[in-house]
Backbone as numpy.savetxt, mean C-alpha at the origin, in Angstrom:
# Nx Ny Nz CAx CAy CAz Cx Cy Cz
8.57 -3.79 -13.23 7.19 -3.57 -12.84 6.47 -2.88 -13.99
5.42 -3.49 -14.50 4.59 -2.86 -15.51 3.29 -2.43 -14.86
2.97 -1.18 -15.02 1.78 -0.63 -14.37 0.59 -0.73 -15.30
-0.52 -1.18 -14.76 -1.80 -1.12 -15.45 -2.18 0.35 -15.50
-2.45 0.91 -16.68 -2.74 2.34 -16.74 -3.97 2.75 -15.92
-4.85 1.80 -15.57 -6.03 2.12 -14.77 -5.78 1.93 -13.28
-4.64 1.34 -12.92 -4.37 1.05 -11.51 -4.05 2.32 -10.73
-4.54 2.36 -9.49 -4.22 3.49 -8.61 -3.22 3.10 -7.54
-2.91 1.81 -7.45 -1.88 1.33 -6.53 -1.24 0.09 -7.18
0.09 0.07 -7.19 0.86 -1.04 -7.74 1.96 -1.39 -6.75
2.64 -2.50 -6.97 3.70 -2.93 -6.06 4.91 -3.40 -6.84
6.08 -3.20 -6.24 7.31 -3.70 -6.82 7.39 -5.21 -6.59
8.32 -5.86 -7.29 8.51 -7.30 -7.09 8.92 -7.59 -5.66
9.74 -6.74 -5.06 10.17 -6.93 -3.67 8.98 -6.87 -2.72
8.08 -5.93 -2.96 6.89 -5.81 -2.11 5.99 -7.04 -2.27
5.83 -7.51 -3.50 5.00 -8.69 -3.73 5.61 -9.90 -3.02
6.93 -10.02 -3.03 7.58 -11.14 -2.33 7.32 -11.05 -0.82
7.43 -9.86 -0.25 7.17 -9.69 1.19 5.70 -9.96 1.51
4.81 -9.52 0.66 3.38 -9.80 0.86 3.14 -11.31 0.85
3.77 -12.02 -0.07 3.63 -13.48 -0.12 4.12 -14.15 1.15
5.25 -13.68 1.67 5.79 -14.23 2.91 4.83 -14.00 4.07
4.31 -12.76 4.16 3.37 -12.43 5.24 2.06 -13.19 5.10
1.59 -13.35 3.87 0.34 -14.08 3.64 0.49 -15.54 4.07
1.65 -16.14 3.79 1.89 -17.53 4.19 1.87 -17.67 5.71
2.30 -16.64 6.41 2.35 -16.68 7.87 1.04 -16.26 8.54
0.34 -15.28 7.94 -0.81 -14.67 8.62 -2.15 -14.86 7.91
-2.16 -15.43 6.71 -3.40 -15.58 5.96 -3.71 -14.32 5.15
-4.97 -14.14 4.74 -5.33 -12.97 3.93 -4.95 -11.66 4.61
-4.52 -10.70 3.80 -4.02 -9.42 4.30 -4.80 -8.25 3.73
-4.61 -7.09 4.37 -5.16 -5.83 3.88 -4.13 -4.74 4.15
-4.21 -3.65 3.40 -3.36 -2.48 3.61 -4.21 -1.27 3.90
-3.64 -0.39 4.72 -4.25 0.92 4.95 -3.15 1.96 4.88
-3.36 2.98 4.07 -2.38 4.06 3.96 -2.53 5.00 5.15
-1.51 5.03 5.97 -1.53 5.87 7.16 -1.61 7.34 6.79
-2.32 8.08 7.61 -2.44 9.52 7.41 -1.40 10.32 8.15
-0.44 9.67 8.76 0.64 10.38 9.41 0.63 10.31 10.92
-0.33 9.65 11.52 -0.43 9.60 12.98 0.60 8.67 13.59
0.43 7.41 13.41 1.23 6.41 14.13 2.54 6.06 13.45
2.57 6.06 12.16 3.78 5.62 11.47 4.06 6.53 10.28
4.04 7.82 10.51 4.31 8.75 9.40 3.26 8.59 8.33
3.72 8.34 7.15 2.78 8.12 6.04 3.08 6.80 5.36
3.38 5.79 6.14 3.70 4.47 5.61 2.44 3.65 5.40
2.44 2.80 4.38 1.33 1.85 4.25 1.46 0.80 5.35
0.35 0.48 5.98 0.35 -0.49 7.07 -0.37 -1.76 6.62
0.20 -2.90 6.97 -0.33 -4.20 6.58 -0.89 -4.90 7.81
-2.11 -5.41 7.66 -2.81 -6.10 8.76 -3.42 -7.39 8.24
-3.73 -8.34 9.14 -4.58 -9.44 8.71 -5.90 -8.86 8.20
-6.40 -9.40 7.11 -7.62 -8.86 6.50 -8.74 -8.83 7.53
-9.38 -7.67 7.66 -10.49 -7.49 8.58 -10.08 -7.02 9.97
-8.78 -7.02 10.28 -8.36 -6.59 11.61 -8.58 -5.10 11.83
-8.39 -4.31 10.80 -8.64 -2.88 10.89 -10.03 -2.61 10.30
-10.86 -1.98 11.08 -12.21 -1.68 10.61 -12.15 -0.40 9.78
-12.54 -0.51 8.52 -12.54 0.67 7.66 -13.83 1.45 7.88
-13.71 2.77 7.74 -14.85 3.65 7.97 -15.53 4.07 6.68
-16.61 4.83 6.80 -17.37 5.22 5.62 -16.60 6.17 4.70
-15.57 6.85 5.20 -14.80 7.75 4.35 -13.51 7.11 3.84
-13.33 5.80 4.10 -12.15 5.11 3.60 -12.43 4.58 2.20
-11.51 4.86 1.31 -11.64 4.52 -0.10 -10.86 3.25 -0.39
-11.51 2.28 -1.01 -10.80 1.10 -1.50 -10.12 1.52 -2.80
-8.82 1.72 -2.72 -8.07 2.27 -3.85 -7.80 1.21 -4.91
-7.73 -0.02 -4.49 -7.41 -1.12 -5.40 -6.88 -2.27 -4.58
-6.08 -3.11 -5.22 -5.47 -4.18 -4.45 -3.99 -4.29 -4.80
-3.25 -4.80 -3.84 -1.83 -5.05 -4.01 -1.64 -6.55 -3.86
-1.33 -7.22 -4.96 -1.17 -8.67 -4.96 -2.36 -9.37 -4.30
-3.55 -8.91 -4.61 -4.77 -9.52 -4.09 -5.20 -9.04 -2.72
-4.48 -8.08 -2.14 -4.82 -7.55 -0.82 -5.47 -6.18 -0.98
-6.64 -5.95 -0.41 -7.27 -4.64 -0.54 -6.39 -3.55 0.07
-6.37 -2.38 -0.60 -5.57 -1.24 -0.17 -6.50 -0.05 0.00
-6.61 0.44 1.25 -7.53 1.53 1.60 -6.76 2.80 1.94
-7.43 3.92 1.74 -6.91 5.22 2.12 -8.11 6.11 2.45
-7.92 7.06 3.34 -8.97 8.04 3.60 -9.24 8.81 2.31
-10.48 8.90 1.90 -10.84 9.52 0.62 -10.41 10.99 0.55
-10.57 11.73 1.64 -10.15 13.13 1.65 -8.64 13.26 1.51
-7.92 12.38 2.17 -6.46 12.40 2.06 -6.02 12.13 0.62
-6.65 11.17 -0.02 -6.32 10.85 -1.41 -6.54 12.07 -2.31
-7.62 12.79 -2.08 -7.88 14.00 -2.86 -6.85 15.09 -2.56
-6.49 15.26 -1.28 -5.47 16.27 -0.93 -4.14 15.98 -1.59
-3.84 14.71 -1.78 -2.57 14.32 -2.43 -2.71 14.32 -3.94
-3.78 14.88 -4.47 -4.02 15.03 -5.92 -4.15 13.70 -6.66
-4.74 12.72 -5.99 -5.08 11.44 -6.61 -3.92 10.78 -7.35
-2.80 10.55 -6.65 -1.65 9.92 -7.33 -1.84 8.42 -7.52
-0.92 7.84 -8.27 -0.77 6.39 -8.31 0.30 6.06 -7.29
0.00 5.13 -6.40 0.94 4.74 -5.36 1.73 3.51 -5.79
3.01 3.52 -5.47 3.88 2.36 -5.70 4.34 1.87 -4.33
3.93 0.67 -3.96 4.31 0.07 -2.69 5.62 -0.69 -2.89
6.56 -0.46 -1.98 7.86 -1.12 -2.02 8.24 -1.51 -0.60
9.36 -2.18 -0.42 9.90 -2.49 0.90 11.28 -1.90 1.02
11.65 -1.58 2.25 12.96 -1.03 2.55 13.47 -1.68 3.82
14.78 -1.74 3.98 15.31 -2.31 5.23 15.03 -1.38 6.41
14.96 -1.97 7.58 14.74 -1.19 8.80 13.38 -1.49 9.39
13.33 -1.39 10.69 12.08 -1.66 11.39 11.03 -0.62 11.07
9.84 -1.08 10.85 8.71 -0.19 10.62 7.88 -0.06 11.88
6.64 0.20 11.69 5.71 0.36 12.80 5.46 -0.97 13.49
5.26 -0.90 14.78 4.86 -2.09 15.50 3.45 -2.50 15.17
2.70 -1.63 14.51 1.31 -1.93 14.13 1.24 -2.76 12.85
2.21 -2.59 11.97 2.18 -3.26 10.67 2.91 -4.60 10.77
2.38 -5.62 10.12 2.89 -6.98 10.27 4.37 -7.14 9.95
4.87 -6.45 8.95 6.26 -6.64 8.54 7.25 -5.97 9.47
6.77 -5.09 10.35 7.63 -4.27 11.19 8.57 -5.03 12.10
8.21 -6.22 12.49 9.06 -6.99 13.41 10.12 -7.81 12.67
10.10 -7.77 11.35 11.01 -8.61 10.56 12.17 -7.83 9.93
12.39 -6.60 10.39 13.54 -5.84 9.89 13.34 -5.18 8.54
12.10 -5.15 8.05 11.77 -4.43 6.82 10.51 -3.62 7.06
10.25 -2.69 6.17 9.03 -1.89 6.28 8.51 -1.60 4.88
7.20 -1.50 4.78 6.62 -1.07 3.51 6.79 0.44 3.39
7.11 0.89 2.20 7.25 2.31 1.91 6.40 2.61 0.68
6.15 3.88 0.48 5.25 4.29 -0.58 5.87 5.42 -1.38
5.75 5.33 -2.68 6.09 6.44 -3.56 4.81 6.84 -4.28
4.64 8.12 -4.47 3.44 8.61 -5.17 3.88 9.23 -6.49
3.18 8.87 -7.54 3.45 9.43 -8.85 2.17 10.08 -9.37
2.29 11.24 -10.00 1.08 11.84 -10.58 0.45 10.88 -11.59
-0.84 10.85 -11.62 -1.56 9.94 -12.52 -1.13 10.16 -13.96
-0.94 11.39 -14.38 -0.54 11.67 -15.77 0.81 11.06 -16.10
1.75 11.09 -15.15 3.08 10.52 -15.39 3.00 9.02 -15.57
2.17 8.36 -14.78 2.01 6.91 -14.90 1.34 6.53 -16.21
0.35 7.27 -16.60 -0.35 6.99 -17.86 0.60 7.15 -19.04
1.48 8.15 -18.96 2.42 8.39 -20.05 3.45 7.29 -20.16
3.81 6.63 -19.04 4.83 5.61 -19.07 4.26 4.20 -19.19
2.94 4.07 -19.16 2.32 2.74 -19.25 2.49 2.17 -20.64
2.69 0.83 -20.73 2.84 0.21 -22.05 1.56 0.34 -22.85
1.70 0.47 -24.14 0.55 0.61 -25.03 0.20 -0.72 -25.65
């Protein structure tokens, strides 16, 4: 995985493969970073437009062409990291599309400075 130094959200090859599988089944997709209510702090995947984003939701970027949103205040509280979306075995939330298929999206956060330092020149 090579990170764009300007990107605020990136995905592993495994996550991109799962996104492609879900897109083939459900059409265009979107992500929302959970704030800890329903599924801990996992990124949740929905058909694009199914979740209505609010005025304080920040479009952080896209993951394989899918918009990725997070509450703007939450992003600031987490010190504006770069997020890495991946997949792991095990059932996720019943709200997120991948949850019924025995995998779940997971998130790692890296400080922006660490990502910039490791980005290719």
